[in-house]
N, C-alpha and C positions, 0 to 999 in steps of 0.2 A: 504492499499499498503506499502511497507516495504521499505528503501534504505540503502544503507551504504557508507558511510563518510569517504574515506581513507584518510587520513593525513600521510603527509614526517613532523616529528618532527623536521629534520635535516634542512628544507627550511627556507634559510634567510627570506621568507617573510610570514613564518609562526607563528603566539604571538600564544600563546594561547588565547589570551580574544577573539582574531579576531575567532580560531578553536569556543572556546564556544560559541558566536556569532550565527554564521553560522549553530553552531548543534541546537543551540535552536531554533533558529527559521526556521528549516527543522524539528525537533522537534514536532511543531505545526499541521504539513500537513502530515508528514509520521510517521510509527515506523522506529526510525535511531538505525543504530548500530556504530559505529567509530570506525575501522581499524588504528591504525600507524604503519608508516613502521618503520620495522629497519633495512635494508639491501637490495641491489640494486637488483631488481628485484621481492621487495615482493608485489610491488602492481599489480603487473601479478599475481603473486601466489595469492592471495585474491580476486582478481575479474575474472579469468577467472572461476572458476567452479561455481559465483553465476550466471554470464552471461547463462551460461549452464544447470542454475537449480539443479545445485548439490549441496550436502554442501562443501566447502574444507579440502580436505585429513586430512591438520593438523590443525584441527579446535580448539581442548586442547592448541597447540602452541599460536595461535594466540589470544585466550582468557587469555592464562598466559602471552603475553604480554602485552595487552592492561590491565590487572589488575596490572600487575607489573608500568608501566606507573601513573596508579590511584594512587596506595599506594606509590609511591615514593611523587607524588605531593599536596597527603595530607600532606604524613609525613613533607616535607620542609613547606609549609604553618602552619603547627601546630605549627612548630619550628621559623619558623618568628615570629608570631605570639605572641608565648608567651615569645619570645625577644623584639619584640615592649612593652608588655604589663610590662613587669617587668624591662623593663626601668626606 
């Protein structure tokens, strides 16, 4: 079974730790893809074709946004870790 977790990173109740915990729990049961929204109505653009059994038209854009968030998070974590280790 496959699932898509659509996350609004700007929501005040969404934390990276909470998102990761939920994603980890779901990954143990289903093949999970995490998609981040980047504008108003973006969640609908992601979900509508999936519900119809089609691949989203702008799949490359959605993957690019996901990779950008992952890359930014990685480099921020790397910088903070280096700064902490060099103190």
